[in-house]
C-alpha positions in Angstrom: 76.7 77.2 125.9 76.9 77.5 129.7 79.0 80.1 131.5 81.4 77.4 132.7 81.9 76.0 129.1 82.5 79.5 127.8 85.1 80.2 130.5 86.8 76.9 129.7 87.0 77.8 126.0 88.4 81.2 126.7 91.0 79.8 129.1 92.2 77.5 126.3 92.8 80.6 124.1 94.8 82.5 126.7 98.5 83.2 126.0 101.1 82.5 128.7 102.8 85.9 129.0 106.1 84.5 130.3 106.4 82.0 127.4 105.6 84.9 125.0 108.3 87.1 126.5 110.8 84.3 126.3 110.0 83.7 122.7 110.2 87.4 121.8 113.6 87.7 123.4 114.9 85.1 121.0 113.5 86.7 117.9 115.5 89.0 115.7 114.8 92.7 115.7 113.0 92.4 112.4 110.2 90.3 113.8 109.9 92.4 117.0 109.5 95.5 114.7 106.8 93.9 112.6 105.0 92.5 115.7 105.0 96.0 117.3 103.7 97.5 114.1 100.8 95.0 114.1 100.1 95.8 117.7 99.6 99.5 116.8 96.9 98.4 114.4 95.2 95.9 116.7 95.3 97.7 120.1 92.3 99.9 121.0 93.1 103.6 121.5 93.0 103.4 125.3 95.5 100.5 125.5 97.7 102.0 122.8 98.0 105.2 124.7 98.9 103.4 127.9 101.5 101.4 126.0 103.3 104.3 124.4 103.0 106.6 127.4 105.9 104.7 129.0 108.3 105.7 126.1 106.8 108.6 124.3 104.4 111.6 124.9 101.0 110.5 123.6 99.9 114.1 123.1 102.5 114.5 120.3 100.5 112.0 118.3 97.1 113.5 118.4 95.3 113.4 115.0 95.3 116.6 112.9 91.6 116.4 112.4 89.2 113.9 110.9 90.9 111.9 108.2 88.9 110.1 105.5 90.0 106.4 105.1 90.8 106.0 101.4 92.6 102.7 100.5 93.6 103.8 96.9 94.8 107.2 98.0 96.9 105.6 100.7 98.4 103.0 98.3 99.2 105.8 95.8 100.9 107.8 98.6 102.9 104.7 99.5 103.9 104.2 95.8 104.9 107.9 95.6 107.1 107.7 98.7 108.6 104.4 97.6 109.6 105.7 94.1 111.0 108.9 95.7 113.3 106.8 97.8 111.7 107.8 101.1 112.2 104.3 102.5 115.8 103.9 101.2 118.1 103.8 104.2 121.6 102.3 103.8 124.2 101.3 106.4 127.8 100.2 106.4 127.7 96.5 105.9 130.1 94.1 107.6 130.4 90.4 108.4 128.3 90.8 111.5 125.3 92.8 110.2 125.0 91.6 106.6 121.8 89.8 107.3 120.1 92.8 109.0 117.6 95.1 107.4 117.7 98.9 107.8 114.9 100.8 109.6 113.7 102.1 106.3 113.4 98.6 104.8 111.6 97.3 107.8 109.2 100.2 107.7 108.5 99.6 104.0 107.8 95.9 104.6 105.4 96.7 107.5 103.6 99.4 105.4 103.3 97.0 102.4 101.9 94.1 104.4 99.5 96.4 106.2 98.2 97.9 102.9 97.8 94.3 101.5 95.8 93.4 104.5 93.5 96.4 103.9 93.2 95.3 100.3 92.1 91.9 101.4 89.4 93.3 103.8 88.2 95.9 101.2 88.0 93.2 98.4 84.8 92.0 100.1 83.0 95.3 100.3 84.6 98.1 98.2 84.4 98.7 94.4 86.3 95.9 92.8 88.0 98.2 90.3 89.4 100.4 93.1 90.7 97.4 95.1 92.1 95.8 92.0 94.1 99.0 91.2 95.4 99.1 94.8 96.5 95.5 94.7 98.3 96.0 91.4 100.1 99.2 92.5 101.6 97.1 95.3 102.5 94.2 93.0 104.2 96.7 90.7 106.4 97.9 93.5 107.3 94.3 94.4 108.3 93.7 90.8 110.4 96.9 90.7 112.3 95.7 93.8 113.1 92.5 91.9 114.7 94.6 89.1 117.6 95.0 91.6 118.2 98.7 90.9 118.6 99.4 94.6 116.4 102.5 94.3 113.5 101.6 96.6 115.0 99.5 99.4 118.4 98.8 100.7 119.4 95.2 101.2 122.8 94.4 102.8 122.9 91.0 101.3 120.8 89.3 98.6 117.7 91.4 98.1 114.3 90.9 96.4 110.6 90.9 97.0 110.8 87.5 98.6 112.2 89.3 101.7 108.8 91.0 102.2 107.3 87.5 102.9 103.9 88.2 101.3 101.5 85.4 102.1 100.5 84.9 98.4 98.1 82.1 99.2 96.1 84.6 101.3 96.5 87.6 99.0 96.0 86.1 95.5 92.4 84.7 95.9 91.3 88.1 97.1 93.0 89.7 94.0 91.4 87.0 91.7 87.9 88.0 93.0 88.3 91.7 92.1 90.2 91.0 88.9 87.5 88.6 87.8 84.9 91.4 88.3 86.8 93.9 86.2 88.8 92.1 83.5 87.9 90.2 80.3 88.9 86.6 79.8 92.3 87.1 78.1 93.3 89.9 80.4 92.3 87.8 83.5 94.4 84.9 82.3 97.4 87.0 81.2 97.7 89.1 84.4 97.4 86.0 86.6 100.0 84.0 84.8 102.4 86.9 84.6 102.2 87.6 88.3 102.5 83.9 89.3 105.7 83.7 87.1 107.2 86.7 88.8 106.2 86.2 92.4 104.8 82.8 93.2 106.0 80.2 90.6 106.3 77.5 93.3 102.6 77.7 94.0 101.5 78.3 90.4 99.3 75.2 89.9 97.5 75.6 93.2 96.8 79.3 92.6 95.7 78.6 89.0 93.1 76.1 90.5 91.9 78.8 92.8 91.7 81.3 89.9 89.6 78.8 88.0 87.1 78.5 90.8 86.7 82.3 91.0 86.6 82.9 87.3 83.6 83.3 85.0 83.1 80.5 82.5 84.9 82.5 79.8 87.8 83.5 82.1 88.1 79.9 83.2 88.4 78.8 79.6 91.2 81.3 79.0 93.4 80.1 81.8 96.0 77.4 81.1 94.8 73.9 82.0 98.2 72.3 82.5 101.8 73.4 82.6 104.1 72.3 79.9 107.1 70.0 80.6 109.5 72.9 80.4 107.4 75.0 82.8 107.2 72.1 85.2 111.0 71.7 85.2 111.4 75.5 85.8 108.8 75.4 88.6 110.5 72.4 90.2 114.0 74.1 90.2 112.7 77.5 91.3 110.5 76.0 94.0 113.4 74.3 95.7 115.0 77.8 96.2 111.9 79.7 97.2 112.0 81.3 100.6 108.8 80.8 102.6 107.5 83.3 105.1 108.6 82.8 108.7 105.9 85.0 110.1 102.2 84.1 109.5 100.3 87.2 108.5 
């Protein structure tokens, strides 16, 4: 590829900053919060320091020493903080703010999505058993939120794990890979069908097809081939009410 061709391709990938600013100013605070949280992960240290120096003292955020990166330990710490109510932050709800999320709820969503992203990355290179455990701790927290006990997160209006906007079609195949490497046939099938029923019923058949491609022959045989008429009716009715993510992750 010539230098001119490369420059032309790069120019086509550039972002118009004025258009971006205009779009951000129309977004709700939830989306701006999550975008900034992603920027903290994506920016190199030099640019991150320059960004925060306008608002905060960068020297206050120096690391306390070398920290070993440990996915499972971080997920367990997230689980412990979640169950202890560390993210629970309520506010007085009225007709103007009932659709808003508290800072604690937004922080939990950002941390959850970031940990899921780490699970996806590590599913390709870390011990499958470790990554599978990390995935399932996060899934268990999402299920606990759906119990509606209002003990992990505060939702002003209708709450549930659907508000986290997990990209299940991205997450599930990665989980299938590590699950396939660690579970027997019946366990593989049971855990997949249970999770799909709880969190992604509307995409059940597509994800079952993905699970079959990843499975061993024995695991593939244990998976259900087709949904029953009653399951199809339930899936059709639930699918029409399923909220889809507004932010691609």
